[in-house]
C-alpha positions in Angstrom: 83.8 84.7 88.6 80.3 84.1 87.2 81.8 83.0 84.0 84.0 80.3 85.7 81.1 79.3 88.0 79.0 78.6 84.8 81.9 77.2 82.8 82.5 74.5 85.5 78.8 73.9 86.0 78.3 73.1 82.3 81.3 70.7 82.4 79.9 69.2 85.6 83.3 69.9 87.4 83.1 70.3 91.1 85.5 72.8 92.5 86.1 72.0 96.2 89.7 73.5 96.6 91.1 76.6 95.4 94.5 78.3 95.4 95.1 81.9 94.5 98.7 82.5 93.5 99.1 86.1 94.3 95.9 87.4 95.8 96.9 90.9 96.0 94.2 92.8 97.9 92.0 89.8 97.6 89.1 91.1 95.6 89.0 88.2 93.0 89.8 85.6 95.6 87.0 86.6 97.9 84.4 86.4 95.1 85.9 83.0 94.1 85.4 81.8 97.6 81.9 83.1 97.8 80.9 81.6 94.4 82.5 78.1 94.8 82.4 77.8 98.7 85.3 75.4 98.6 86.2 72.9 101.4 89.9 74.0 101.2 91.3 77.4 100.0 94.8 78.8 100.1 96.1 82.1 99.0 99.6 83.2 98.7 100.9 86.9 98.4 104.6 88.0 98.4 103.9 91.7 99.2 104.0 92.3 103.0 101.7 95.4 102.5 98.9 93.4 100.6 99.4 90.4 102.8 99.0 92.4 106.0 95.6 94.0 104.6 94.2 90.6 104.3 91.3 89.8 106.8 91.1 86.1 106.8 87.9 86.1 109.0 86.0 88.2 106.4 87.2 86.0 103.5 86.0 82.7 104.8 82.6 82.1 102.9 81.4 79.4 105.5 82.8 78.2 108.8 83.7 74.8 107.4 86.1 76.3 104.7 89.6 75.6 105.7 91.3 78.8 104.6 95.0 79.6 104.8 96.9 82.6 103.7 100.6 82.5 103.1 103.1 85.3 102.7 105.4 83.8 100.1 106.1 84.1 96.4 105.2 81.7 93.7 108.6 80.1 93.3 108.8 79.3 97.2 105.2 77.9 97.0 106.3 75.6 94.2 109.3 74.3 96.0 107.2 73.6 99.3 105.0 70.5 99.3 102.0 70.8 101.5 99.3 68.3 102.5 96.3 70.0 100.9 97.2 69.4 97.2 96.3 69.0 94.4 93.8 71.9 93.9 90.8 71.8 91.7 91.2 75.5 90.6 94.2 77.8 90.7 93.9 81.5 90.2 96.9 83.2 88.7 96.3 86.8 87.5 99.0 89.2 86.5 101.9 87.3 88.1 103.8 85.5 85.2 104.9 88.9 83.6 107.1 89.6 86.7 108.9 86.2 86.6 112.1 85.5 84.6 111.6 82.8 81.8 114.0 80.4 83.8 111.6 80.7 86.8 108.5 80.0 84.7 110.2 76.9 83.1 110.8 75.7 86.7 107.3 76.4 88.2 104.9 75.7 85.3 105.6 71.8 85.6 105.0 72.1 89.4 101.7 73.9 88.8 100.5 71.3 86.5 101.1 68.7 89.2 99.4 70.7 92.0 96.4 72.2 90.1 93.8 70.5 87.9 92.4 73.7 86.3 94.2 77.0 86.1 92.6 80.4 85.5 95.5 82.3 84.1 95.6 85.9 83.1 98.8 87.6 82.0 99.4 90.7 79.7 101.2 90.0 76.6 103.6 92.4 74.9 100.9 94.0 72.9 98.8 94.5 76.0 101.7 96.0 78.0 102.4 98.3 74.9 98.8 99.4 74.8 98.8 100.1 78.5 101.7 102.6 77.9 100.1 104.3 74.9 96.5 104.5 76.2 97.1 105.0 79.8 100.5 106.5 79.9 101.5 103.7 82.5 104.7 101.9 82.1 105.2 98.8 84.3 109.0 98.9 84.6 109.1 95.5 86.3 106.9 93.6 83.7 108.8 91.3 81.3 107.4 91.6 77.8 106.6 88.4 76.1 104.4 87.4 73.2 101.3 85.2 73.5 103.3 82.6 71.5 106.0 82.6 74.1 103.7 82.0 76.9 101.8 79.3 75.1 105.1 77.6 74.3 106.0 77.5 78.0 102.6 76.3 79.0 101.7 73.7 76.3 103.8 70.8 77.4 102.0 70.9 80.7 98.6 72.4 80.2 95.9 72.3 77.6 94.0 75.5 76.7 90.2 74.6 77.1 89.0 78.3 77.2 90.5 81.6 76.6 91.8 81.8 80.1 91.2 78.3 81.5 93.9 75.7 81.3 93.7 72.0 82.2 96.6 70.2 83.6 97.9 67.4 81.3 98.9 65.4 84.3 95.2 65.0 85.5 93.6 65.2 82.0 95.3 63.8 79.0 
């Protein structure tokens, strides 16, 4: 979070709206809200268990932040147009590896239309293999893709401006 705050400060980018595309238990999302204090923030989470643990009142950094949490998946979110778009910053951590390639091909163009900057982390095939070897943990639901495969899907719609920060080609060409 400190890295992103510093990165955008150096670039003179004001982050006044944030969307977290799969907030889980909300640790990263809460810290982003505290750091950026956005005017508008939206979090989506498909898991009923994680969504029901969310405490919206404890997440709002200031009273003026318009914070909304939605229990829905990324594909549904991409298909539903809402009034508070586009977002300055999107957070997407460890989500893409669970989506089939055909779904990624459908949602990535939509993400580039709705999000100016995307903070994206997704484990590649090498990282998933290392996870099995080092931690004896196999994620049976994760789809193994190479870094090159992810880059090929993203490159028509986003520019890589940092190791995990992408810039929408729709807003910045």
